[in-house]
Structures are given as C-alpha cells and as structure tokens.
C-alpha atoms as an extended CHARMM CRD file, in Angstrom:
* protein
*
       138  EXT
         1         1  UNK       CA             36.7060000000       34.5380000000        6.1220000000  PROA      1               0.0000000000
         2         2  UNK       CA             34.4670000000       35.1590000000        3.2520000000  PROA      2               0.0000000000
         3         3  UNK       CA             31.0530000000       34.3760000000        2.1420000000  PROA      3               0.0000000000
         4         4  UNK       CA             32.8130000000       32.1860000000       -1.1030000000  PROA      4               0.0000000000
         5         5  UNK       CA             34.8890000000       30.1800000000        2.1830000000  PROA      5               0.0000000000
         6         6  UNK       CA             32.2050000000       30.0510000000        3.9180000000  PROA      6               0.0000000000
         7         7  UNK       CA             29.8890000000       28.1680000000        0.5580000000  PROA      7               0.0000000000
         8         8  UNK       CA             33.0060000000       26.3050000000       -0.0830000000  PROA      8               0.0000000000
         9         9  UNK       CA             32.8580000000       24.5450000000        3.3860000000  PROA      9               0.0000000000
        10        10  UNK       CA             28.5930000000       24.3500000000        2.8560000000  PROA      10              0.0000000000
        11        11  UNK       CA             29.2890000000       22.5420000000       -0.7280000000  PROA      11              0.0000000000
        12        12  UNK       CA             32.0640000000       20.0180000000        0.7450000000  PROA      12              0.0000000000
        13        13  UNK       CA             30.0170000000       19.0860000000        3.7450000000  PROA      13              0.0000000000
        14        14  UNK       CA             26.9490000000       18.3830000000        1.1240000000  PROA      14              0.0000000000
        15        15  UNK       CA             29.3660000000       16.3160000000       -1.0000000000  PROA      15              0.0000000000
        16        16  UNK       CA             30.3910000000       13.8830000000        2.1770000000  PROA      16              0.0000000000
        17        17  UNK       CA             27.0730000000       13.6270000000        2.6710000000  PROA      17              0.0000000000
        18        18  UNK       CA             25.8330000000       12.7310000000       -0.7330000000  PROA      18              0.0000000000
        19        19  UNK       CA             28.9390000000       10.3400000000       -0.9240000000  PROA      19              0.0000000000
        20        20  UNK       CA             27.7530000000        8.2740000000        1.9460000000  PROA      20              0.0000000000
        21        21  UNK       CA             24.2040000000        8.9250000000        1.1810000000  PROA      21              0.0000000000
        22        22  UNK       CA             24.8310000000        7.1570000000       -2.0990000000  PROA      22              0.0000000000
        23        23  UNK       CA             27.3730000000        4.1080000000       -0.2600000000  PROA      23              0.0000000000
        24        24  UNK       CA             24.6250000000        3.6930000000        1.9130000000  PROA      24              0.0000000000
        25        25  UNK       CA             21.9350000000        3.0100000000       -0.7590000000  PROA      25              0.0000000000
        26        26  UNK       CA             24.4000000000        0.8650000000       -2.5570000000  PROA      26              0.0000000000
        27        27  UNK       CA             25.4790000000       -1.0380000000        0.1350000000  PROA      27              0.0000000000
        28        28  UNK       CA             22.8140000000       -1.5530000000        2.3810000000  PROA      28              0.0000000000
        29        29  UNK       CA             19.2900000000       -0.9320000000        0.4690000000  PROA      29              0.0000000000
        30        30  UNK       CA             19.6320000000       -1.9250000000       -3.0550000000  PROA      30              0.0000000000
        31        31  UNK       CA             20.4140000000       -5.2740000000       -1.5850000000  PROA      31              0.0000000000
        32        32  UNK       CA             17.4400000000       -4.8260000000        1.0720000000  PROA      32              0.0000000000
        33        33  UNK       CA             15.2420000000       -3.5210000000       -1.8770000000  PROA      33              0.0000000000
        34        34  UNK       CA             15.8250000000       -6.4340000000       -4.2400000000  PROA      34              0.0000000000
        35        35  UNK       CA             14.7140000000       -9.0520000000       -1.0800000000  PROA      35              0.0000000000
        36        36  UNK       CA             12.0810000000       -7.1150000000       -0.8050000000  PROA      36              0.0000000000
        37        37  UNK       CA             10.8400000000       -7.5680000000       -4.4630000000  PROA      37              0.0000000000
        38        38  UNK       CA             12.1630000000      -11.6830000000       -4.1510000000  PROA      38              0.0000000000
        39        39  UNK       CA             10.1200000000      -11.8990000000       -1.3570000000  PROA      39              0.0000000000
        40        40  UNK       CA              7.0190000000      -10.1510000000       -2.5720000000  PROA      40              0.0000000000
        41        41  UNK       CA              7.1260000000      -12.0090000000       -6.1040000000  PROA      41              0.0000000000
        42        42  UNK       CA              6.9490000000      -15.2940000000       -4.0110000000  PROA      42              0.0000000000
        43        43  UNK       CA              4.2700000000      -14.0380000000       -1.7640000000  PROA      43              0.0000000000
        44        44  UNK       CA              2.2920000000      -13.7330000000       -5.1590000000  PROA      44              0.0000000000
        45        45  UNK       CA              2.7710000000      -17.4620000000       -6.1910000000  PROA      45              0.0000000000
        46        46  UNK       CA              2.4770000000      -18.7740000000       -2.4010000000  PROA      46              0.0000000000
        47        47  UNK       CA             -0.5900000000      -16.4660000000       -0.7000000000  PROA      47              0.0000000000
        48        48  UNK       CA             -4.2570000000      -17.7270000000       -0.6950000000  PROA      48              0.0000000000
        49        49  UNK       CA             -6.1370000000      -15.2250000000       -0.6000000000  PROA      49              0.0000000000
        50        50  UNK       CA             -5.8990000000      -11.4430000000       -0.6810000000  PROA      50              0.0000000000
        51        51  UNK       CA             -5.4650000000      -10.6940000000        2.7560000000  PROA      51              0.0000000000
        52        52  UNK       CA             -2.8210000000      -13.5570000000        3.3610000000  PROA      52              0.0000000000
        53        53  UNK       CA             -1.3160000000      -12.1540000000       -0.1030000000  PROA      53              0.0000000000
        54        54  UNK       CA             -1.1890000000       -8.1160000000        1.5350000000  PROA      54              0.0000000000
        55        55  UNK       CA              0.2820000000       -9.7130000000        4.8550000000  PROA      55              0.0000000000
        56        56  UNK       CA              2.6200000000      -11.9500000000        3.2270000000  PROA      56              0.0000000000
        57        57  UNK       CA              3.6350000000       -8.3290000000        1.1520000000  PROA      57              0.0000000000
        58        58  UNK       CA              3.7190000000       -6.1380000000        4.5840000000  PROA      58              0.0000000000
        59        59  UNK       CA              5.6230000000       -8.8750000000        5.8690000000  PROA      59              0.0000000000
        60        60  UNK       CA              8.6780000000       -8.5270000000        2.9420000000  PROA      60              0.0000000000
        61        61  UNK       CA              8.5010000000       -4.8420000000        3.0210000000  PROA      61              0.0000000000
        62        62  UNK       CA              9.0930000000       -4.3040000000        6.9190000000  PROA      62              0.0000000000
        63        63  UNK       CA             12.8800000000       -4.9270000000        6.6190000000  PROA      63              0.0000000000
        64        64  UNK       CA             13.2230000000       -2.5490000000        4.1290000000  PROA      64              0.0000000000
        65        65  UNK       CA             11.0750000000        0.2230000000        5.6120000000  PROA      65              0.0000000000
        66        66  UNK       CA             12.9090000000       -0.4030000000        8.8280000000  PROA      66              0.0000000000
        67        67  UNK       CA             16.4830000000        0.4950000000        7.0140000000  PROA      67              0.0000000000
        68        68  UNK       CA             15.0720000000        3.3750000000        5.6320000000  PROA      68              0.0000000000
        69        69  UNK       CA             13.5870000000        4.8270000000        8.4160000000  PROA      69              0.0000000000
        70        70  UNK       CA             16.7140000000        4.5250000000       10.5370000000  PROA      70              0.0000000000
        71        71  UNK       CA             18.8580000000        6.1600000000        7.3390000000  PROA      71              0.0000000000
        72        72  UNK       CA             16.6720000000        8.8140000000        7.5400000000  PROA      72              0.0000000000
        73        73  UNK       CA             16.1700000000        9.4310000000       11.4360000000  PROA      73              0.0000000000
        74        74  UNK       CA             19.9440000000        9.5820000000       11.7080000000  PROA      74              0.0000000000
        75        75  UNK       CA             20.3390000000       11.8400000000        8.7420000000  PROA      75              0.0000000000
        76        76  UNK       CA             18.0460000000       14.0580000000       10.1240000000  PROA      76              0.0000000000
        77        77  UNK       CA             19.6280000000       13.9180000000       13.8910000000  PROA      77              0.0000000000
        78        78  UNK       CA             23.0220000000       14.9510000000       12.0130000000  PROA      78              0.0000000000
        79        79  UNK       CA             21.1810000000       18.0680000000       10.3790000000  PROA      79              0.0000000000
        80        80  UNK       CA             19.6630000000       18.7120000000       13.7160000000  PROA      80              0.0000000000
        81        81  UNK       CA             23.2740000000       19.3050000000       15.3790000000  PROA      81              0.0000000000
        82        82  UNK       CA             24.7160000000       20.9320000000       12.1660000000  PROA      82              0.0000000000
        83        83  UNK       CA             21.4310000000       23.6840000000       12.4570000000  PROA      83              0.0000000000
        84        84  UNK       CA             22.4680000000       24.0340000000       16.1610000000  PROA      84              0.0000000000
        85        85  UNK       CA             26.2980000000       24.2840000000       15.7960000000  PROA      85              0.0000000000
        86        86  UNK       CA             25.5120000000       27.1340000000       13.0920000000  PROA      86              0.0000000000
        87        87  UNK       CA             22.6820000000       29.0590000000       15.6320000000  PROA      87              0.0000000000
        88        88  UNK       CA             25.3150000000       28.5710000000       18.2620000000  PROA      88              0.0000000000
        89        89  UNK       CA             27.6840000000       30.7290000000       16.0970000000  PROA      89              0.0000000000
        90        90  UNK       CA             24.8410000000       33.3590000000       15.3540000000  PROA      90              0.0000000000
        91        91  UNK       CA             24.1950000000       33.7400000000       18.5970000000  PROA      91              0.0000000000
        92        92  UNK       CA             27.7170000000       34.5020000000       19.7300000000  PROA      92              0.0000000000
        93        93  UNK       CA             28.2950000000       36.5370000000       16.5670000000  PROA      93              0.0000000000
        94        94  UNK       CA             26.0670000000       38.4800000000       17.7230000000  PROA      94              0.0000000000
        95        95  UNK       CA             26.0550000000       38.4580000000       21.6540000000  PROA      95              0.0000000000
        96        96  UNK       CA             28.3700000000       41.6290000000       21.9630000000  PROA      96              0.0000000000
        97        97  UNK       CA             26.1430000000       43.1330000000       19.5650000000  PROA      97              0.0000000000
        98        98  UNK       CA             23.7090000000       46.9310000000       20.2370000000  PROA      98              0.0000000000
        99        99  UNK       CA             21.6230000000       48.5820000000       18.0310000000  PROA      99              0.0000000000
       100       100  UNK       CA             24.3060000000       50.9160000000       18.5380000000  PROA      100             0.0000000000
       101       101  UNK       CA             27.3010000000       48.8880000000       17.5570000000  PROA      101             0.0000000000
       102       102  UNK       CA             29.5360000000       50.4720000000       14.7150000000  PROA      102             0.0000000000
       103       103  UNK       CA             29.4570000000       49.0560000000       11.2660000000  PROA      103             0.0000000000
       104       104  UNK       CA             33.1730000000       47.6390000000       11.8510000000  PROA      104             0.0000000000
       105       105  UNK       CA             31.7050000000       46.0740000000       15.0480000000  PROA      105             0.0000000000
       106       106  UNK       CA             29.0050000000       44.2430000000       13.1230000000  PROA      106             0.0000000000
       107       107  UNK       CA             31.3140000000       43.2030000000       10.1810000000  PROA      107             0.0000000000
       108       108  UNK       CA             33.7420000000       41.9000000000       13.1180000000  PROA      108             0.0000000000
       109       109  UNK       CA             30.3940000000       39.8860000000       14.3390000000  PROA      109             0.0000000000
       110       110  UNK       CA             29.3600000000       38.3700000000       10.6230000000  PROA      110             0.0000000000
       111       111  UNK       CA             33.7600000000       37.5970000000       10.1830000000  PROA      111             0.0000000000
       112       112  UNK       CA             33.1320000000       35.6340000000       13.3650000000  PROA      112             0.0000000000
       113       113  UNK       CA             29.9570000000       34.0400000000       12.3980000000  PROA      113             0.0000000000
       114       114  UNK       CA             31.5800000000       32.8080000000        9.2860000000  PROA      114             0.0000000000
       115       115  UNK       CA             34.6510000000       31.3450000000       10.9020000000  PROA      115             0.0000000000
       116       116  UNK       CA             32.5620000000       29.4200000000       13.7450000000  PROA      116             0.0000000000
       117       117  UNK       CA             29.6950000000       28.4960000000       10.6720000000  PROA      117             0.0000000000
       118       118  UNK       CA             33.2900000000       27.1190000000        8.5130000000  PROA      118             0.0000000000
       119       119  UNK       CA             34.3670000000       25.5930000000       11.7170000000  PROA      119             0.0000000000
       120       120  UNK       CA             30.8280000000       23.8770000000       12.0030000000  PROA      120             0.0000000000
       121       121  UNK       CA             31.0300000000       22.0610000000        8.5830000000  PROA      121             0.0000000000
       122       122  UNK       CA             34.2420000000       20.8390000000        8.8850000000  PROA      122             0.0000000000
       123       123  UNK       CA             33.8620000000       19.3250000000       12.1160000000  PROA      123             0.0000000000
       124       124  UNK       CA             30.8470000000       17.8380000000       11.0440000000  PROA      124             0.0000000000
       125       125  UNK       CA             32.2790000000       16.9470000000        7.5870000000  PROA      125             0.0000000000
       126       126  UNK       CA             34.4530000000       14.7840000000       10.0300000000  PROA      126             0.0000000000
       127       127  UNK       CA             31.8230000000       13.4710000000       11.4930000000  PROA      127             0.0000000000
       128       128  UNK       CA             30.3720000000       11.4770000000        8.4760000000  PROA      128             0.0000000000
       129       129  UNK       CA             32.5480000000        8.3040000000        8.6490000000  PROA      129             0.0000000000
       130       130  UNK       CA             31.1150000000        7.7250000000       12.0370000000  PROA      130             0.0000000000
       131       131  UNK       CA             27.3090000000        8.5460000000       10.7750000000  PROA      131             0.0000000000
       132       132  UNK       CA             28.0870000000        5.8440000000        8.0090000000  PROA      132             0.0000000000
       133       133  UNK       CA             29.4480000000        3.3590000000       10.3790000000  PROA      133             0.0000000000
       134       134  UNK       CA             26.4710000000        3.4220000000       12.5040000000  PROA      134             0.0000000000
       135       135  UNK       CA             23.8450000000        3.0970000000        9.7540000000  PROA      135             0.0000000000
       136       136  UNK       CA             25.5270000000        0.4720000000        8.4190000000  PROA      136             0.0000000000
       137       137  UNK       CA             25.8450000000       -1.2370000000       12.0760000000  PROA      137             0.0000000000
       138       138  UNK       CA             22.3880000000       -0.7560000000       12.6720000000  PROA      138             0.0000000000
C-alpha cells in the first residue's frame, strides 16, 4: 500500500461525508431555515414590544439550532471514532518496533499502518449511510 492509496481512501471518505452533509443541508436544514425565517417574519408583525419580539424570534430559531447541534455532534462523534481507528493503527504499527529496529522493519510498520488506515477509511465510508439516516431521524 502506498501513500497515494491512503490519500485516495481519505479523499473518498471526505467526498462521501461532504455528499451526506449536502443532502442533510438540502433535506433537513434548509426547510428548517425557511420555517425559521417565516416564523421570524410573523414575529415582526405580531409581537408587542421588544421583549416579546426577542422571545418570539428565539422561539422561532430554537428548532433549527437543535437540528444544527444534533448534526454537528453526530459528525464530531463520527470523526472522533474514525480518528481513534487511525490511532489504533498507529499503535499496532509501532508496537513491534524498538529503537534498534532496522529500516526494513520500519518500512513494514509503515506498510501495516497504511493498510490499517485504508481499512479504517473504507469501514467508516460504509457507515455514512447509517449516519445520514440517524441524523435525519433525530
């Protein structure tokens, strides 16, 4: 496994994540943003006084903020799990090395690390549809 293969795996994972983020934005967040704006416009017409207006606007924004926060947390947790997978790969790769390890041993460890990291990317890419489903349902 080469550095280029690893880069390709990382890019594929990032593209998949970006695609899901765009889908969630279009299907979940934009409709919620529209509702927030429409609700806020009504507040301007119906609220009696500044305090009432601020309370009404905050109430309108709350559902959107909740959706955005849930999405943010879900993607952060996904990224954290992926990072832990890569960290485990690094740990496994260096466990067999010592300060006196040969260049060949270090090369093998690097190969082991790249293969494991590619496996992490592939595995997490397969989890993205479920991530999207969970976000859309929450």
